[in-house]
VMD Tcl script that builds the backbone (N, CA, C; Angstrom):
set m [mol new atoms 279]
animate dup $m
set s [atomselect $m all]
$s set {name element resname resid chain x y z} {
  {N N UNK 1 A 88.375 120.216 102.477}
  {CA C UNK 1 A 87.624 119.165 101.824}
  {C C UNK 1 A 88.579 118.335 100.948}
  {N N UNK 2 A 88.579 117.065 101.140}
  {CA C UNK 2 A 89.460 116.178 100.380}
  {C C UNK 2 A 88.949 115.999 98.958}
  {N N UNK 3 A 89.874 116.023 98.020}
  {CA C UNK 3 A 89.525 115.772 96.628}
  {C C UNK 3 A 89.745 114.294 96.328}
  {N N UNK 4 A 89.313 113.879 95.148}
  {CA C UNK 4 A 89.464 112.472 94.761}
  {C C UNK 4 A 90.926 112.033 94.772}
  {N N UNK 5 A 91.820 112.887 94.309}
  {CA C UNK 5 A 93.229 112.503 94.267}
  {C C UNK 5 A 93.801 112.395 95.675}
  {N N UNK 6 A 93.382 113.279 96.583}
  {CA C UNK 6 A 93.844 113.196 97.979}
  {C C UNK 6 A 93.416 111.872 98.598}
  {N N UNK 7 A 92.184 111.479 98.350}
  {CA C UNK 7 A 91.666 110.221 98.889}
  {C C UNK 7 A 92.373 109.020 98.267}
  {N N UNK 8 A 92.625 109.093 96.968}
  {CA C UNK 8 A 93.305 107.991 96.283}
  {C C UNK 8 A 94.725 107.816 96.815}
  {N N UNK 9 A 95.462 108.906 96.940}
  {CA C UNK 9 A 96.828 108.826 97.459}
  {C C UNK 9 A 96.811 108.299 98.885}
  {N N UNK 10 A 95.864 108.726 99.681}
  {CA C UNK 10 A 95.747 108.232 101.057}
  {C C UNK 10 A 95.486 106.739 101.117}
  {N N UNK 11 A 94.610 106.243 100.246}
  {CA C UNK 11 A 94.333 104.796 100.208}
  {C C UNK 11 A 95.557 104.009 99.778}
  {N N UNK 12 A 96.273 104.529 98.781}
  {CA C UNK 12 A 97.485 103.847 98.312}
  {C C UNK 12 A 98.568 103.860 99.393}
  {N N UNK 13 A 98.659 104.962 100.116}
  {CA C UNK 13 A 99.610 105.065 101.223}
  {C C UNK 13 A 99.307 104.008 102.282}
  {N N UNK 14 A 98.051 103.925 102.686}
  {CA C UNK 14 A 97.645 102.941 103.695}
  {C C UNK 14 A 97.925 101.512 103.215}
  {N N UNK 15 A 97.594 101.233 101.961}
  {CA C UNK 15 A 97.802 99.893 101.407}
  {C C UNK 15 A 99.286 99.514 101.440}
  {N N UNK 16 A 100.133 100.421 100.986}
  {CA C UNK 16 A 101.568 100.117 100.941}
  {C C UNK 16 A 102.143 99.939 102.350}
  {N N UNK 17 A 101.717 100.802 103.270}
  {CA C UNK 17 A 102.192 100.710 104.652}
  {C C UNK 17 A 101.825 99.357 105.241}
  {N N UNK 18 A 100.601 98.934 105.017}
  {CA C UNK 18 A 100.151 97.644 105.553}
  {C C UNK 18 A 100.851 96.469 104.882}
  {N N UNK 19 A 101.099 96.577 103.565}
  {CA C UNK 19 A 101.820 95.504 102.862}
  {C C UNK 19 A 103.208 95.290 103.458}
  {N N UNK 20 A 103.820 96.369 103.915}
  {CA C UNK 20 A 105.142 96.272 104.525}
  {C C UNK 20 A 105.076 95.921 106.011}
  {N N UNK 21 A 103.858 95.843 106.554}
  {CA C UNK 21 A 103.694 95.494 107.960}
  {C C UNK 21 A 104.091 96.601 108.919}
  {N N UNK 22 A 103.971 97.844 108.468}
  {CA C UNK 22 A 104.338 98.978 109.313}
  {C C UNK 22 A 103.109 99.568 109.993}
  {N N UNK 23 A 103.287 100.036 111.202}
  {CA C UNK 23 A 102.236 100.797 111.874}
  {C C UNK 23 A 102.366 102.257 111.447}
  {N N UNK 24 A 101.353 103.041 111.738}
  {CA C UNK 24 A 101.436 104.469 111.455}
  {C C UNK 24 A 102.581 105.099 112.252}
  {N N UNK 25 A 102.777 104.632 113.461}
  {CA C UNK 25 A 103.866 105.139 114.302}
  {C C UNK 25 A 105.226 104.843 113.671}
  {N N UNK 26 A 105.407 103.624 113.190}
  {CA C UNK 26 A 106.685 103.252 112.576}
  {C C UNK 26 A 106.960 104.080 111.325}
  {N N UNK 27 A 105.936 104.290 110.509}
  {CA C UNK 27 A 106.114 105.115 109.318}
  {C C UNK 27 A 106.416 106.553 109.716}
  {N N UNK 28 A 105.697 107.052 110.691}
  {CA C UNK 28 A 105.958 108.402 111.190}
  {C C UNK 28 A 107.385 108.557 111.683}
  {N N UNK 29 A 107.887 107.548 112.378}
  {CA C UNK 29 A 109.269 107.585 112.857}
  {C C UNK 29 A 110.254 107.648 111.694}
  {N N UNK 30 A 109.985 106.902 110.634}
  {CA C UNK 30 A 110.858 106.918 109.455}
  {C C UNK 30 A 110.885 108.295 108.791}
  {N N UNK 31 A 109.759 109.009 108.876}
  {CA C UNK 31 A 109.627 110.306 108.215}
  {C C UNK 31 A 109.890 111.473 109.150}
  {N N UNK 32 A 110.088 111.163 110.421}
  {CA C UNK 32 A 110.298 112.194 111.432}
  {C C UNK 32 A 109.063 113.088 111.605}
  {N N UNK 33 A 107.883 112.448 111.540}
  {CA C UNK 33 A 106.614 113.135 111.779}
  {C C UNK 33 A 105.802 112.310 112.772}
  {N N UNK 34 A 104.767 112.887 113.325}
  {CA C UNK 34 A 103.912 112.172 114.282}
  {C C UNK 34 A 102.953 111.239 113.541}
  {N N UNK 35 A 102.525 110.174 114.214}
  {CA C UNK 35 A 101.621 109.215 113.585}
  {C C UNK 35 A 100.294 109.865 113.212}
  {N N UNK 36 A 99.904 110.924 113.939}
  {CA C UNK 36 A 98.649 111.612 113.615}
  {C C UNK 36 A 98.706 112.220 112.213}
  {N N UNK 37 A 99.897 112.675 111.813}
  {CA C UNK 37 A 100.042 113.235 110.475}
  {C C UNK 37 A 99.871 112.144 109.429}
  {N N UNK 38 A 100.399 110.961 109.697}
  {CA C UNK 38 A 100.215 109.821 108.792}
  {C C UNK 38 A 98.720 109.521 108.675}
  {N N UNK 39 A 98.008 109.539 109.799}
  {CA C UNK 39 A 96.555 109.306 109.784}
  {C C UNK 39 A 95.857 110.317 108.884}
  {N N UNK 40 A 96.231 111.573 109.001}
  {CA C UNK 40 A 95.592 112.627 108.206}
  {C C UNK 40 A 95.879 112.455 106.717}
  {N N UNK 41 A 97.092 112.042 106.383}
  {CA C UNK 41 A 97.403 111.762 104.978}
  {C C UNK 41 A 96.556 110.606 104.477}
  {N N UNK 42 A 96.449 109.550 105.269}
  {CA C UNK 42 A 95.727 108.351 104.838}
  {C C UNK 42 A 94.241 108.592 104.630}
  {N N UNK 43 A 93.646 109.461 105.417}
  {CA C UNK 43 A 92.208 109.710 105.252}
  {C C UNK 43 A 91.932 110.883 104.313}
  {N N UNK 44 A 92.986 111.536 103.826}
  {CA C UNK 44 A 92.810 112.629 102.887}
  {C C UNK 44 A 92.509 113.963 103.534}
  {N N UNK 45 A 92.602 114.024 104.871}
  {CA C UNK 45 A 92.322 115.278 105.574}
  {C C UNK 45 A 93.406 116.318 105.290}
  {N N UNK 46 A 94.646 115.865 105.112}
  {CA C UNK 46 A 95.762 116.743 104.746}
  {C C UNK 46 A 96.320 116.304 103.412}
  {N N UNK 47 A 96.616 117.281 102.580}
  {CA C UNK 47 A 97.226 116.983 101.288}
  {C C UNK 47 A 98.701 116.666 101.470}
  {N N UNK 48 A 99.199 115.799 100.603}
  {CA C UNK 48 A 100.596 115.399 100.619}
  {C C UNK 48 A 101.348 116.267 99.614}
  {N N UNK 49 A 102.359 116.996 100.084}
  {CA C UNK 49 A 103.156 117.814 99.172}
  {C C UNK 49 A 104.024 116.922 98.300}
  {N N UNK 50 A 104.564 117.498 97.244}
  {CA C UNK 50 A 105.444 116.742 96.345}
  {C C UNK 50 A 106.668 116.230 97.089}
  {N N UNK 51 A 107.257 117.064 97.931}
  {CA C UNK 51 A 108.437 116.649 98.684}
  {C C UNK 51 A 108.088 115.519 99.655}
  {N N UNK 52 A 106.961 115.637 100.337}
  {CA C UNK 52 A 106.553 114.601 101.289}
  {C C UNK 52 A 106.228 113.298 100.557}
  {N N UNK 53 A 105.621 113.406 99.378}
  {CA C UNK 53 A 105.306 112.213 98.597}
  {C C UNK 53 A 106.589 111.473 98.229}
  {N N UNK 54 A 107.624 112.213 97.876}
  {CA C UNK 54 A 108.906 111.601 97.560}
  {C C UNK 54 A 109.479 110.902 98.787}
  {N N UNK 55 A 109.385 111.542 99.965}
  {CA C UNK 55 A 109.866 110.936 101.213}
  {C C UNK 55 A 109.045 109.691 101.567}
  {N N UNK 56 A 107.738 109.749 101.349}
  {CA C UNK 56 A 106.887 108.588 101.596}
  {C C UNK 56 A 107.286 107.426 100.695}
  {N N UNK 57 A 107.497 107.713 99.422}
  {CA C UNK 57 A 107.886 106.662 98.482}
  {C C UNK 57 A 109.204 106.021 98.911}
  {N N UNK 58 A 110.146 106.833 99.339}
  {CA C UNK 58 A 111.435 106.312 99.798}
  {C C UNK 58 A 111.255 105.452 101.045}
  {N N UNK 59 A 110.495 105.946 102.017}
  {CA C UNK 59 A 110.273 105.214 103.261}
  {C C UNK 59 A 109.518 103.914 103.031}
  {N N UNK 60 A 108.647 103.899 102.019}
  {CA C UNK 60 A 107.835 102.720 101.730}
  {C C UNK 60 A 108.424 101.878 100.595}
  {N N UNK 61 A 109.651 102.203 100.204}
  {CA C UNK 61 A 110.396 101.412 99.222}
  {C C UNK 61 A 109.616 101.208 97.920}
  {N N UNK 62 A 109.133 102.307 97.366}
  {CA C UNK 62 A 108.383 102.262 96.114}
  {C C UNK 62 A 108.658 103.521 95.311}
  {N N UNK 63 A 108.124 103.585 94.108}
  {CA C UNK 63 A 108.228 104.782 93.268}
  {C C UNK 63 A 107.075 105.726 93.580}
  {N N UNK 64 A 107.283 106.997 93.311}
  {CA C UNK 64 A 106.217 107.986 93.505}
  {C C UNK 64 A 104.996 107.620 92.672}
  {N N UNK 65 A 105.219 107.066 91.497}
  {CA C UNK 65 A 104.101 106.712 90.608}
  {C C UNK 65 A 103.156 105.693 91.243}
  {N N UNK 66 A 103.636 104.922 92.215}
  {CA C UNK 66 A 102.784 103.939 92.898}
  {C C UNK 66 A 101.525 104.605 93.461}
  {N N UNK 67 A 101.667 105.803 93.987}
  {CA C UNK 67 A 100.550 106.481 94.636}
  {C C UNK 67 A 99.468 106.912 93.643}
  {N N UNK 68 A 99.836 106.996 92.362}
  {CA C UNK 68 A 98.885 107.405 91.325}
  {C C UNK 68 A 98.304 106.231 90.554}
  {N N UNK 69 A 98.858 105.041 90.744}
  {CA C UNK 69 A 98.372 103.860 90.027}
  {C C UNK 69 A 96.875 103.678 90.251}
  {N N UNK 70 A 96.159 103.490 89.156}
  {CA C UNK 70 A 94.721 103.236 89.237}
  {C C UNK 70 A 93.866 104.479 89.321}
  {N N UNK 71 A 94.477 105.661 89.352}
  {CA C UNK 71 A 93.694 106.892 89.422}
  {C C UNK 71 A 93.308 107.315 88.020}
  {N N UNK 72 A 92.025 107.546 87.802}
  {CA C UNK 72 A 91.517 107.972 86.504}
  {C C UNK 72 A 90.973 109.387 86.637}
  {N N UNK 73 A 91.717 110.378 86.137}
  {CA C UNK 73 A 91.256 111.760 86.272}
  {C C UNK 73 A 89.926 112.018 85.579}
  {N N UNK 74 A 89.602 111.221 84.573}
  {CA C UNK 74 A 88.324 111.404 83.862}
  {C C UNK 74 A 87.139 111.102 84.781}
  {N N UNK 75 A 87.346 110.227 85.757}
  {CA C UNK 75 A 86.276 109.882 86.690}
  {C C UNK 75 A 86.294 110.752 87.938}
  {N N UNK 76 A 87.287 111.615 88.031}
  {CA C UNK 76 A 87.467 112.459 89.204}
  {C C UNK 76 A 86.513 113.646 89.177}
  {N N UNK 77 A 86.046 114.042 90.336}
  {CA C UNK 77 A 85.251 115.255 90.472}
  {C C UNK 77 A 86.218 116.425 90.454}
  {N N UNK 78 A 85.846 117.481 89.775}
  {CA C UNK 78 A 86.724 118.641 89.658}
  {C C UNK 78 A 87.041 119.217 91.031}
  {N N UNK 79 A 88.300 119.633 91.217}
  {CA C UNK 79 A 88.752 120.262 92.456}
  {C C UNK 79 A 88.013 121.582 92.619}
  {N N UNK 80 A 87.257 121.762 93.715}
  {CA C UNK 80 A 86.465 122.981 93.887}
  {C C UNK 80 A 87.323 124.233 94.056}
  {N N UNK 81 A 88.614 124.091 94.348}
  {CA C UNK 81 A 89.474 125.257 94.516}
  {C C UNK 81 A 89.975 125.795 93.182}
  {N N UNK 82 A 89.798 125.026 92.086}
  {CA C UNK 82 A 90.234 125.472 90.770}
  {C C UNK 82 A 89.172 126.387 90.167}
  {N N UNK 83 A 89.607 127.435 89.443}
  {CA C UNK 83 A 88.628 128.327 88.810}
  {C C UNK 83 A 87.867 127.600 87.705}
  {N N UNK 84 A 86.651 128.005 87.509}
  {CA C UNK 84 A 85.806 127.374 86.493}
  {C C UNK 84 A 86.334 127.697 85.108}
  {N N UNK 85 A 86.225 126.749 84.199}
  {CA C UNK 85 A 86.633 126.916 82.811}
  {C C UNK 85 A 85.424 127.436 82.042}
  {N N UNK 86 A 85.638 128.399 81.160}
  {CA C UNK 86 A 84.518 128.974 80.406}
  {C C UNK 86 A 83.782 127.939 79.579}
  {N N UNK 87 A 84.505 126.969 79.014}
  {CA C UNK 87 A 83.836 125.945 78.219}
  {C C UNK 87 A 82.931 125.086 79.093}
  {N N UNK 88 A 83.317 124.893 80.368}
  {CA C UNK 88 A 82.460 124.140 81.290}
  {C C UNK 88 A 81.179 124.908 81.555}
  {N N UNK 89 A 81.290 126.214 81.679}
  {CA C UNK 89 A 80.110 127.050 81.951}
  {C C UNK 89 A 79.143 127.023 80.768}
  {N N UNK 90 A 79.669 127.049 79.533}
  {CA C UNK 90 A 78.806 127.029 78.367}
  {C C UNK 90 A 78.080 125.693 78.249}
  {N N UNK 91 A 78.754 124.618 78.607}
  {CA C UNK 91 A 78.150 123.290 78.507}
  {C C UNK 91 A 76.987 123.151 79.472}
  {N N UNK 92 A 77.047 123.871 80.577}
  {CA C UNK 92 A 75.995 123.768 81.600}
  {C C UNK 92 A 74.839 124.694 81.277}
  {N N UNK 93 A 75.040 125.689 80.446}
  {CA C UNK 93 A 73.996 126.688 80.141}
  {C C UNK 93 A 72.945 126.145 79.227}
}
mol reanalyze $m
mol bondsrecalc $m
mol representation Tube
mol addrep $m
């Protein structure tokens, strides 16, 4: 299940790729991965590792921070894989 940050990074990836006029295949070739993997990153189906994010930023001629621009963690839904915080449980009781 994609989280808000996965979806945000995927949208930013797609936007930057299109701004540079690259196809998914061309970006995949730059990264030595298949275009299907680029598709999965863009739709948030696969998470982007820190190392891959750095390679993406290099291939797309931008900083890693570009992928986080505009993301507001306060508006994000909590990652369901993270353990619940006790203070969150008390607030719901």
